[in-house]
C-alpha positions, 0 to 999 in steps of 0.5 A: 500500500505504501509503495502505491502511495509513493508511486502516485505521489511521485507521478503527481510531483512529476506532473507539477514539475513538468507543467508549471501549474498555477492553482488559484481559486480551486482551478488548475491552470498552466503558466503558459501565456496564450495569444491569438494572432495572424501573419500579415503579408503583401500580395507577394507573400512578404511580411508587413510589420508597420501597420496600425491595427484596430481590434474591436469586440463583438457587435458593439464594436467596443475597442479592445485597446490594442490600437497600436502596432504589435507586430514582429516580422509581420505577426500581429497579436489580436488578443492574449490571456491578459485580455481574456476577462473581456470576453464571453467564455462561450466565444466572442467575435473579434474584428481586426482592421488595418491600413497601410500605404493606401491598402487595407484589410479586415479579418474576423476571429472567434475567440473563447475562454473555455472551461470553468477556470477560464485559463487561456484564450483559444481561437475557434475560427479566424485566419492564420494569414491575412493579405494586405490588398 
């Protein structure tokens, strides 16, 4: 019996050490920081990095507050775990708009914060790459 308990305890310890877990309010979340984003490219497929992006939530069009370039090599962040509390847990439509040099784009994402603990944002739908035309 003691051997089974020791083995179980060792397995639990390995899980905690390997996953970097946070326990808060009875919830068990990883310390992973999750974001939803997309690559912005021109018509020839080259990344574009200096575009002012506007992000709004749902049918109200409430600004997400990310109205600044947040790009690295053409990759733009739409939303992260920092903003997860602004979303309905069952999913929210997020609109992304941008323009640069007389060209513009619009993209739509559906993002949820699943589970009772609401640990991380998760993209339900939306593009991985957007072309600035």
